[in-house]
PAMINU-85774 format. One record per residue: residue number from 0; residue in one letter; x, y, z of N, C-alpha, C in turn. Coordinates in Angstrom, 1 decimal. Example, Ala and Ser with C-alpha at 12.3 -4.5 7.8 and 13.67 -1.06 7.14 Angstrom:
// PAMINU-85774
R	0	a	13.2	-5.7	7.8	12.3	-4.5	7.8	13.2	-3.3	7.8;
R	1	s	12.8	-2.2	7.1	13.7	-1.1	7.1	12.9	0.0	7.9;
This chain:
// PAMINU-85774
R	0	m	77.3	95.4	84.9	77.1	96.3	83.8	78.0	97.5	83.9;
R	1	a	78.6	97.8	82.9	79.6	98.9	82.9	78.7	100.2	83.0;
R	2	a	79.3	101.2	83.7	78.6	102.5	83.9	78.5	103.1	82.5;
R	3	a	77.4	103.7	82.3	77.1	104.4	81.0	78.1	105.6	81.0;
R	4	v	78.8	105.7	79.9	79.8	106.8	79.8	79.5	107.5	78.5;
R	5	c	79.6	108.8	78.5	79.4	109.5	77.3	80.7	110.4	77.1;
R	6	s	80.9	110.8	76.0	82.0	111.7	75.7	81.5	113.1	75.6;
R	7	r	82.2	114.1	76.0	81.8	115.4	75.8	83.0	116.3	75.5;
R	8	f	82.8	117.2	74.8	83.9	118.2	74.5	83.9	119.3	75.5;
R	9	l	85.0	119.6	76.0	85.0	120.8	76.9	86.0	121.8	76.4;
R	10	l	85.6	123.0	76.7	86.5	124.1	76.3	87.3	124.4	77.5;
R	11	q	88.6	124.4	77.4	89.5	124.8	78.6	90.2	126.0	78.2;
R	12	k	90.4	126.8	79.2	91.1	128.1	79.1	92.6	127.8	79.3;
R	13	s	93.5	128.2	78.5	94.9	128.0	78.7	95.6	129.3	78.4;
R	14	s	97.0	129.2	78.5	97.7	130.4	78.2	97.7	130.8	76.8;
R	15	q	97.5	129.8	75.9	97.5	130.1	74.4	96.1	130.5	74.0;
R	16	g	95.1	130.4	74.8	93.7	130.7	74.3	92.8	129.5	74.7;
R	17	l	91.8	129.3	74.0	90.9	128.2	74.3	91.3	126.9	73.6;
R	18	l	91.3	125.8	74.4	91.6	124.5	73.9	90.4	123.7	73.8;
R	19	l	90.3	122.8	72.9	89.2	121.9	72.8	89.7	120.6	73.3;
R	20	s	89.1	120.0	74.4	89.6	118.8	75.0	88.5	117.7	74.9;
R	21	f	88.9	116.5	74.9	88.0	115.4	74.8	88.1	114.5	76.1;
R	22	r	87.1	114.5	76.9	87.2	113.7	78.2	85.9	112.8	78.3;
R	23	a	86.1	111.7	79.0	85.0	110.8	79.3	84.4	111.2	80.6;
R	24	a	83.1	111.2	80.7	82.4	111.6	82.0	81.2	110.7	82.1;
R	25	p	80.7	110.5	83.3	79.5	109.7	83.5	78.3	110.4	82.8;
R	26	a	77.4	109.6	82.2	76.3	110.1	81.4	75.3	110.9	82.2;
R	27	f	75.2	110.6	83.5	74.2	111.3	84.3	74.8	112.2	85.3;
R	28	s	76.0	112.6	85.1	76.6	113.5	86.1	76.0	114.9	85.9;
R	29	s	75.8	115.6	87.1	75.2	116.9	87.1	75.8	117.7	88.2;
R	30	p	76.1	118.9	88.1	76.6	119.7	89.2	75.5	119.8	90.3;
R	31	l	74.2	119.7	89.9	73.1	119.8	90.9	73.0	118.6	91.8;
R	32	l	73.5	117.5	91.3	73.4	116.3	92.2	74.5	116.1	93.2;
R	33	s	75.5	117.0	93.2	76.5	116.9	94.2	76.5	118.2	95.0;
R	34	r	76.9	118.1	96.2	77.0	119.3	97.0	78.4	119.5	97.5;
R	35	a	78.7	120.8	97.7	80.1	121.1	98.1	80.3	120.9	99.6;
R	36	y	79.2	120.9	100.4	79.3	120.9	101.8	78.6	119.6	102.4;
R	37	r	79.2	118.9	103.2	78.6	117.7	103.8	78.1	118.0	105.2;
R	38	l	76.9	117.7	105.5	76.4	118.0	106.9	77.0	117.1	107.9;
R	39	e	77.3	117.7	109.0	77.9	116.9	110.2	76.8	116.9	111.2;
R	40	p	76.9	115.9	112.2	75.9	115.8	113.3	75.6	117.1	114.0;
R	41	g	76.5	117.9	114.2	76.3	119.2	114.9	75.7	120.3	114.1;
R	42	d	75.6	120.1	112.8	75.1	121.2	111.9	73.6	121.3	111.8;
R	43	d	72.9	120.3	112.0	71.5	120.3	111.7	70.7	119.7	112.9;
R	44	e	69.6	120.3	113.2	68.8	119.7	114.3	68.2	118.3	114.0;
R	45	f	68.3	117.9	112.7	67.9	116.6	112.3	68.7	115.6	113.0;
R	46	y	70.0	115.9	113.2	70.9	115.0	113.9	70.9	115.1	115.4;
R	47	q	70.2	116.0	115.9	70.2	116.2	117.4	69.4	115.1	118.0;
R	48	r	69.6	114.8	119.3	68.9	113.8	120.0	67.4	114.2	120.1;
R	49	t	66.5	113.2	120.0	65.1	113.4	120.1	64.6	112.6	121.3;
R	50	t	63.7	113.2	122.0	63.0	112.5	123.1	61.5	112.4	122.8;
R	51	v	60.9	111.4	123.3	59.5	111.1	123.1	58.8	111.0	124.4;
R	52	s	57.8	111.7	124.6	57.0	111.6	125.8	55.6	110.9	125.5;
R	53	m	55.3	109.8	126.1	54.1	109.1	125.8	52.9	109.8	126.6;
R	54	m	52.0	110.4	125.9	50.9	111.1	126.5	49.8	110.1	127.0;
R	55	r	49.6	109.0	126.1	48.6	108.0	126.4	49.1	106.7	126.0;
R	56	k	49.1	105.7	126.9	49.6	104.4	126.5	48.6	103.8	125.5;
R	57	e	49.2	103.0	124.6	48.4	102.3	123.6	47.4	101.3	124.2;
R	58	a	46.2	101.3	123.7	45.2	100.4	124.2	45.6	98.9	124.0;
R	59	d	45.1	98.1	124.9	45.5	96.7	124.8	45.0	96.0	123.6;
R	60	n	45.5	94.9	123.3	45.1	94.2	122.0	43.8	93.5	122.1;
R	61	g	43.0	93.6	123.2	41.7	92.9	123.3	41.9	91.6	124.0;
R	62	i	41.0	90.7	123.9	41.0	89.4	124.6	41.8	88.4	123.8;
R	63	l	42.5	87.5	124.5	43.2	86.5	123.8	42.9	85.1	124.5;
R	64	i	42.9	84.1	123.7	42.7	82.7	124.2	44.0	82.2	124.6;
R	65	h	44.2	81.9	125.9	45.5	81.4	126.3	45.6	79.9	126.3;
R	66	s	44.5	79.2	126.5	44.5	77.7	126.4	43.1	77.2	126.2;
R	67	y	43.0	75.9	125.8	41.7	75.3	125.6	41.9	73.8	126.1;
R	68	s	40.8	73.2	126.5	40.8	71.8	126.9	39.4	71.3	126.6;
R	69	p	39.2	70.0	126.8	37.8	69.5	126.6	36.8	70.1	127.6;
R	70	a	37.2	70.7	128.7	36.3	71.3	129.6	35.9	72.7	129.2;
R	71	g	36.8	73.4	128.5	36.5	74.8	128.1	37.8	75.6	127.7;
R	72	f	37.8	76.9	128.1	38.8	77.8	127.6	39.4	78.6	128.7;
R	73	n	40.6	79.1	128.5	41.2	80.1	129.4	41.3	81.4	128.5;
R	74	v	40.5	82.3	128.8	40.5	83.6	128.0	41.0	84.7	128.9;
R	75	d	42.2	85.2	128.8	42.8	86.3	129.6	42.6	86.0	131.1;
R	76	g	42.9	84.7	131.5	42.8	84.4	132.9	41.4	84.0	133.4;
R	77	n	40.4	84.1	132.6	39.1	83.8	132.9	38.8	82.3	132.4;
R	78	r	38.4	81.5	133.3	38.0	80.1	132.9	36.6	80.1	132.4;
R	79	v	36.4	79.6	131.2	35.1	79.5	130.6	34.8	78.0	130.4;
R	80	f	33.8	77.5	131.0	33.5	76.1	130.8	32.4	75.9	129.7;
R	81	g	32.7	74.9	128.8	31.8	74.6	127.7	32.0	75.6	126.5;
R	82	p	31.1	75.5	125.6	31.1	76.4	124.4	31.0	77.9	124.8;
R	83	c	31.7	78.7	124.1	31.7	80.2	124.4	31.6	81.0	123.2;
R	84	a	31.1	82.2	123.4	31.1	83.2	122.3	32.0	84.4	122.8;
R	85	l	33.0	84.7	122.0	33.9	85.8	122.3	33.5	87.0	121.5;
R	86	l	33.0	88.0	122.1	32.6	89.2	121.5	33.4	90.4	122.2;
R	87	p	34.6	90.6	121.8	35.4	91.5	122.5	34.7	92.8	122.8;
R	88	p	34.7	93.2	124.1	35.4	92.7	125.2	34.6	91.7	126.0;
R	89	a	33.5	91.2	125.6	32.7	90.3	126.3	33.0	88.8	126.1;
R	90	i	32.9	88.0	127.1	33.0	86.5	127.0	31.7	85.9	127.5;
R	91	l	31.0	85.2	126.6	29.7	84.7	126.9	29.6	83.2	126.8;
R	92	q	28.8	82.5	127.6	28.5	81.1	127.4	27.6	81.0	126.1;
R	93	w	27.9	80.0	125.3	27.2	79.9	124.0	26.4	78.6	124.1;
R	94	n	25.1	78.7	123.9	24.2	77.5	124.1	24.2	76.6	122.9;
R	95	v	25.3	76.0	122.6	25.3	75.0	121.5	26.1	73.7	122.1;
R	96	g	25.7	72.6	121.6	26.3	71.4	122.1	27.3	70.8	121.1;
R	97	s	27.0	70.9	119.8	27.9	70.4	118.8	27.7	71.3	117.5;
R	98	h	28.4	71.0	116.5	28.3	71.8	115.3	26.9	71.7	114.7;
R	99	k	26.1	70.7	115.0	24.8	70.6	114.4	23.8	71.6	115.1;
R	100	d	24.2	72.1	116.3	23.4	73.1	117.0	23.7	74.6	116.5;
R	101	i	24.6	74.7	115.6	24.9	76.1	115.1	23.9	76.4	114.0;
R	102	t	22.9	77.2	114.4	21.8	77.5	113.5	21.7	79.1	113.3;
R	103	e	20.8	79.5	112.6	20.6	80.9	112.4	20.3	81.6	113.7;
R	104	d	19.5	80.9	114.6	19.2	81.5	115.9	20.4	81.6	116.8;
R	105	s	21.3	80.6	116.7	22.4	80.6	117.7	23.5	81.6	117.2;
R	106	i	23.5	82.0	116.0	24.5	83.0	115.6	23.9	84.4	115.5;
R	107	s	22.7	84.5	115.9	22.0	85.8	115.8	22.8	86.9	116.6;
R	108	l	23.4	86.5	117.7	24.1	87.5	118.5	25.3	88.1	117.8;
R	109	f	25.9	87.3	116.9	27.1	87.8	116.2	26.7	88.9	115.1;
R	110	h	25.6	88.8	114.5	25.3	89.8	113.5	24.5	91.0	114.0;
R	111	m	24.2	91.0	115.3	23.4	92.1	115.9	24.3	93.1	116.6;
R	112	l	25.6	92.8	116.5	26.6	93.7	117.2	26.8	95.0	116.6;
R	113	e	27.1	96.0	117.4	27.4	97.4	116.9	28.6	97.8	117.6;
R	114	p	29.7	98.2	116.9	29.9	98.2	115.5	29.9	96.7	115.0;
R	115	p	29.5	96.5	113.7	29.5	95.1	113.2	30.9	94.5	113.1;
R	116	i	30.9	93.2	113.3	32.2	92.5	113.2	32.5	92.3	111.7;
R	117	e	33.8	92.1	111.4	34.3	91.8	110.1	34.3	90.3	109.8;
R	118	i	34.8	89.6	110.8	35.0	88.2	110.7	34.5	87.4	111.9;
R	119	l	33.9	86.3	111.6	33.4	85.4	112.7	34.2	84.1	112.5;
R	120	v	34.9	83.7	113.6	35.7	82.5	113.6	34.9	81.4	114.3;
R	121	l	34.6	80.3	113.7	33.8	79.2	114.3	34.7	78.0	114.5;
R	122	g	34.8	77.6	115.8	35.6	76.4	116.1	34.6	75.3	116.4;
R	123	t	34.7	74.2	115.6	33.7	73.1	115.6	34.1	71.9	116.4;
R	124	g	35.1	72.0	117.3	35.5	70.9	118.1	36.8	70.3	117.7;
R	125	s	37.0	69.0	117.9	38.3	68.4	117.5	38.5	68.3	116.0;
R	126	k	37.5	68.2	115.3	37.6	68.1	113.8	36.8	69.2	113.1;
R	127	l	37.3	69.5	111.9	36.5	70.5	111.1	35.2	69.8	110.7;
R	128	q	34.1	70.5	111.0	32.8	70.0	110.6	32.1	71.0	109.7;
R	129	r	31.2	70.5	108.9	30.4	71.3	108.0	29.3	72.1	108.8;
R	130	i	29.1	73.3	108.4	28.1	74.2	109.0	27.0	74.2	108.0;
R	131	d	25.7	74.3	108.5	24.5	74.4	107.7	24.7	75.6	106.7;
R	132	p	24.6	75.4	105.4	24.7	76.4	104.4	23.8	77.6	104.6;
R	133	s	22.7	77.5	105.1	21.8	78.6	105.4	22.4	79.6	106.4;
R	134	v	23.1	79.0	107.4	23.8	79.9	108.4	24.9	80.7	107.7;
R	135	l	25.7	80.1	106.8	26.8	80.8	106.1	26.2	81.8	105.2;
R	136	a	25.0	81.5	104.5	24.4	82.5	103.6	23.9	83.7	104.4;
R	137	l	23.3	83.5	105.6	22.8	84.6	106.4	24.0	85.5	106.8;
R	138	l	25.1	84.9	107.2	26.3	85.8	107.6	26.8	86.5	106.4;
R	139	k	26.8	85.9	105.2	27.3	86.6	104.0	26.4	87.7	103.7;
R	140	r	25.0	87.6	103.8	24.1	88.7	103.5	24.3	89.8	104.5;
R	141	k	24.7	89.5	105.7	25.0	90.5	106.7	26.4	91.2	106.6;
R	142	g	27.2	90.7	105.6	28.5	91.3	105.4	29.6	90.8	106.3;
R	143	i	29.4	89.6	106.9	30.4	89.1	107.8	31.1	87.9	107.2;
R	144	a	32.4	87.9	107.2	33.2	86.8	106.6	33.2	85.7	107.7;
R	145	v	33.2	84.5	107.3	33.2	83.4	108.2	34.4	82.5	108.0;
R	146	e	35.0	82.1	109.1	36.1	81.2	109.0	35.8	80.0	109.9;
R	147	v	35.5	78.8	109.3	35.1	77.6	110.0	36.3	76.7	110.1;
R	148	q	36.7	76.4	111.3	37.9	75.5	111.5	37.7	74.6	112.7;
R	149	d	38.6	73.7	112.9	38.6	72.9	114.2	39.0	73.9	115.3;
R	150	t	38.6	73.6	116.5	38.8	74.5	117.6	40.3	74.9	117.8;
R	151	p	41.2	74.0	117.8	42.6	74.5	118.0	43.1	75.6	117.0;
R	152	n	42.8	75.3	115.8	43.1	76.3	114.7	42.3	77.6	114.8;
R	153	a	41.0	77.4	115.2	40.1	78.6	115.4	40.7	79.5	116.5;
R	154	c	41.2	78.9	117.6	41.7	79.7	118.7	42.9	80.5	118.2;
R	155	a	43.8	79.9	117.4	45.0	80.6	116.9	44.6	81.7	115.9;
R	156	t	43.6	81.4	115.1	43.2	82.4	114.1	42.5	83.6	114.8;
R	157	f	41.7	83.3	115.8	41.1	84.4	116.6	42.2	85.3	117.2;
R	158	n	43.2	84.7	117.9	44.3	85.4	118.5	45.0	86.3	117.5;
R	159	f	45.3	85.7	116.3	46.0	86.4	115.2	45.2	87.6	114.8;
R	160	l	44.0	87.4	114.5	43.1	88.5	114.0	42.9	89.6	115.1;
R	161	t	42.8	89.2	116.3	42.7	90.1	117.4	44.0	91.0	117.5;
R	162	s	45.2	90.3	117.4	46.4	91.0	117.5	46.6	92.0	116.4;
R	163	e	45.9	91.8	115.2	45.9	92.7	114.1	44.9	93.8	114.3;
R	164	r	44.2	93.8	115.4	43.1	94.8	115.7	42.0	94.7	114.7;
R	165	r	41.6	93.6	114.2	40.5	93.4	113.4	39.2	93.3	114.2;
R	166	l	38.1	93.6	113.7	36.8	93.4	114.4	36.4	92.0	114.2;
R	167	v	36.7	91.2	115.2	36.5	89.7	115.1	35.8	89.2	116.3;
R	168	a	35.0	88.2	116.1	34.3	87.5	117.1	34.5	86.0	116.9;
R	169	a	34.3	85.2	117.9	34.5	83.7	117.8	33.4	83.0	118.5;
R	170	g	33.0	81.9	117.9	32.1	80.9	118.5	32.8	79.6	118.6;
R	171	l	33.1	79.2	119.8	34.0	78.0	120.0	33.4	76.9	120.8;
R	172	i	33.5	75.7	120.2	33.1	74.5	120.9	34.3	73.8	121.4;
R	173	p	34.4	73.4	122.7	35.7	72.7	123.1	35.9	71.4	122.4;
R	174	p	37.2	71.1	122.2	37.5	69.8	121.5	37.2	68.7	122.4;
R	175	s	36.8	67.5	121.8	36.5	66.4	122.7	37.9	65.8	123.2;
R	176	p	37.8	65.0	124.2	39.0	64.4	124.8	39.7	63.5	123.7;
R	177	s	41.0	63.6	123.6	41.8	62.8	122.7	41.9	61.4	123.2;
R	178	t	41.8	60.5	122.3	42.0	59.1	122.6	43.2	58.5	121.9;
R	179	a	44.0	59.4	121.3	45.1	58.9	120.5	46.1	58.2	121.3;
R	180	l	46.3	58.5	122.6	47.4	57.9	123.4	46.9	56.7	124.2;
R	181	e	45.6	56.5	124.2	45.0	55.3	124.9	45.3	54.0	124.3;
R	182	v	45.6	53.0	125.1	45.8	51.7	124.6	44.5	50.9	124.5;
R	183	p	44.1	50.4	123.4	42.8	49.7	123.4	42.9	48.4	124.2;
R	184	p	41.7	48.1	124.9	41.7	46.9	125.7	41.9	45.6	124.9;
R	185	s	42.7	44.7	125.4	43.0	43.5	124.7	42.1	42.3	125.1;
């Protein structure tokens, strides 16, 4: 697009008196938008070197799940066998055997926390399983968002939300051993 140009008449002083001249100039030019002096690095303290002293190191990002297996989880170097409840900074054994054991009683520890958590991530094992609707309704009444996923995805979601410093907790059931690579007996 061509620059907007406007015409203006200028009065110029000459030896014969005042002359009327016709020149093209940019439409938005203004003497206030230009400056006669350009700052150099030595002219302003803005350009001087700045040093920063760290008074207090930033707090760590909380606990992260490093790996999982059918036996359990590796959470920040701590081996947890079987289902676990991650309530940063605590790592607890969770007394559930399968997704069917996730009841209002088994999730009561998640909604009794202070400060309250924002999100609860539930890992249901190797496959995504349905959770009892009354459990989901209870968590909704308590103001806790629920993310139900298979355990591998739940671990990744928990780590992501923790790295964003969200108030998150997880209830994880280890995935069952994979039989995908086994050869069926003939």
